[in-house]
N, C-alpha and C positions, 0 to 999 in steps of 0.2 A: 504494500500500500504506500502511496506517495507520502512524503513528509508534508505536514501542514505547517506552513510558516505563519507567524503572527501577522495580522493585518498591517501593523506599524512597519514591520520589516518590508513587506511588499510595497507599501506606499513609498518608503524611503528609497528602495531599489528603483522604482519607476521614476522617481524624481531625479535620481542620479543619472539614470540612463537618458532621460529627456534633456538634461542640461547640455548635452552634446560635446562636453569636454573630452570624453573618451568614447570609443566605440562600445556598442552594447555588449559585444563579446568580452571585452576587457572588464567592464563593470560586473558582468555575470561571473567571470572567473574570479575577480577580487572578492566577491560575496560568497563564492563557493556554491553557486547554483548553475544549472545548465542555461545556455543561451536561449534555447527554445522555451524554457520555462519563463525567463524574463520577458521574452517577446510576447508570449501568451498573456502574461500579466498586463503588459502594456496594451495589448489589443482589447482585453476585457475592460481595462480602465477607460479606453476610448469608447467602448460600447456603453458602459455605465454613465459616462459623461455626455452621451448623446452626440459624439463626434463621428460615430460609425454605426452602421446598421447591425442589428443582431439582438440576441436575447441578453438582457442585463442579468446581473447576478441573482436578483430576486426571482425573475421569471424562470431562470434556469433551475433554481432550487425548487420552485413550484412544479416545474415540468418533471423533475426527478421524483418528487413526492407523488404526483399524480400517476406516473408510470408504475411506481411501486404499488400504489393502491389498486390500479387496474390489474396487475399481475396477481395480487392477492384475491381480488374478486373473481378473476377467471379461474383460479385454482379452486375456490370455494364452489363455484358453479359446476365445475367438472366433478368434484367430490359428491355434490348433491345429485347430479345426473346419474352417476354410477350407483349411488345408494338407492335412488328411486327405481332404477332398472333392476337392481338386486331384489328389492322388496316386492316389486311387481311380478317378477319371475317366481319368487317364493309363494306369493299369493295364488298365482295361477296353478302352481303344482299342488297346492292344497296342503293340509296338515299331514304329518307322517305319523 
């Protein structure tokens, strides 16, 4: 599982990368994170700030939550479908 960095660390890293004094790769290396990670943080910050199209952080979290709920509901429906089929079959065969 990826390491979760504190929000303050992320914001400071984004600020350092955006100053333009050093390349993004150098800033990332100095901070001990991957360049792709820093670029992804910068892109998400642009989306959250309205400077770029896409799902902001809150919308992304809601989407993850809703997908998880949907998977759970689908599993519950499948379990109930199988249980109903089992009991219907048992009822048709009669008591033993």
